[in-house]
C-alpha positions in Angstrom: -51.0 9.3 9.4 -47.9 7.6 9.7 -46.1 7.1 6.1 -43.8 4.3 6.0 -41.0 4.0 3.4 -41.2 1.2 1.0 -39.2 -2.0 2.2 -35.8 -2.3 1.4 -34.8 -4.8 -1.6 -32.4 -7.3 0.0 -32.6 -9.5 -2.7 -31.6 -6.8 -5.0 -28.3 -6.2 -2.4 -27.6 -9.9 -2.6 -27.5 -9.9 -6.2 -25.5 -6.8 -6.6 -22.8 -8.7 -4.2 -22.8 -11.5 -6.2 -22.7 -9.5 -9.3 -19.7 -7.5 -8.1 -17.7 -10.7 -6.8 -18.3 -12.2 -10.0 -17.2 -9.3 -12.2 -14.0 -9.6 -10.3 -14.0 -13.5 -11.0 -13.3 -14.0 -7.2 -14.5 -17.4 -5.1 -15.9 -16.9 -1.9 -12.6 -17.8 -0.3 -11.0 -14.7 -1.9 -13.8 -12.4 -0.9 -13.3 -13.6 2.4 -9.6 -13.1 2.3 -9.8 -9.7 1.1 -12.7 -8.7 3.3 -11.7 -10.5 6.8 -15.2 -12.0 6.8 -16.0 -15.8 7.1 -16.6 -17.8 3.9 -19.7 -19.1 5.2 -20.7 -15.6 6.1 -20.3 -14.6 2.4 -22.5 -17.9 1.1 -25.2 -17.0 3.9 -25.7 -13.6 2.6 -25.6 -14.3 -0.9 -28.2 -17.1 -0.5 -30.3 -15.0 1.6 -30.1 -16.9 5.0 -28.7 -13.7 6.7 -28.5 -10.0 5.8 -25.4 -9.1 7.7 -24.4 -6.4 9.8 -23.6 -2.8 8.6 -20.1 -3.5 9.5 -20.0 -6.5 7.2 -21.5 -4.7 4.3 -18.7 -1.9 5.0 -15.9 -4.6 5.0 -17.3 -5.9 1.5 -17.8 -2.5 0.2 -14.0 -1.8 1.0 -12.8 -5.3 -0.3 -14.9 -4.8 -3.6 -13.6 -1.1 -4.1 -17.3 0.1 -4.2 -18.5 2.9 -2.2 -21.0 2.0 0.3 -23.7 4.2 -0.8 -23.6 2.8 -4.3 -23.6 -0.6 -2.9 -26.6 0.2 -0.8 -28.5 1.6 -3.8 -29.5 -1.8 -4.4 -31.8 -1.6 -1.5 -34.1 1.1 -3.2 -34.6 -1.4 -6.3 -38.0 -0.6 -7.7 -38.7 2.7 -5.7 -37.0 6.1 -5.8 -34.3 6.4 -3.0 -34.9 9.4 -0.7 -33.9 12.9 -2.2 -30.8 14.5 -0.8 -31.4 17.7 0.9 -29.0 20.5 1.8 -28.9 21.0 5.3 
């Protein structure tokens, strides 16, 4: 029997991006300039038209001075993330 993980909450991830951008009072243009991403890409991510790549989210985390693992924690909204193991 295969046990699949819960689906990631991409809506929560998009909302976290919007929250972080708003907390800094940055426009799409400001975040685009700081991240090196296109303004259109940012709009499409926040509006749910695309999810973006890992490279995109890495650039956003750096631009927003937010650790990538904290940003991605939103993906586990509504369920427990996997436990860290020593190994």
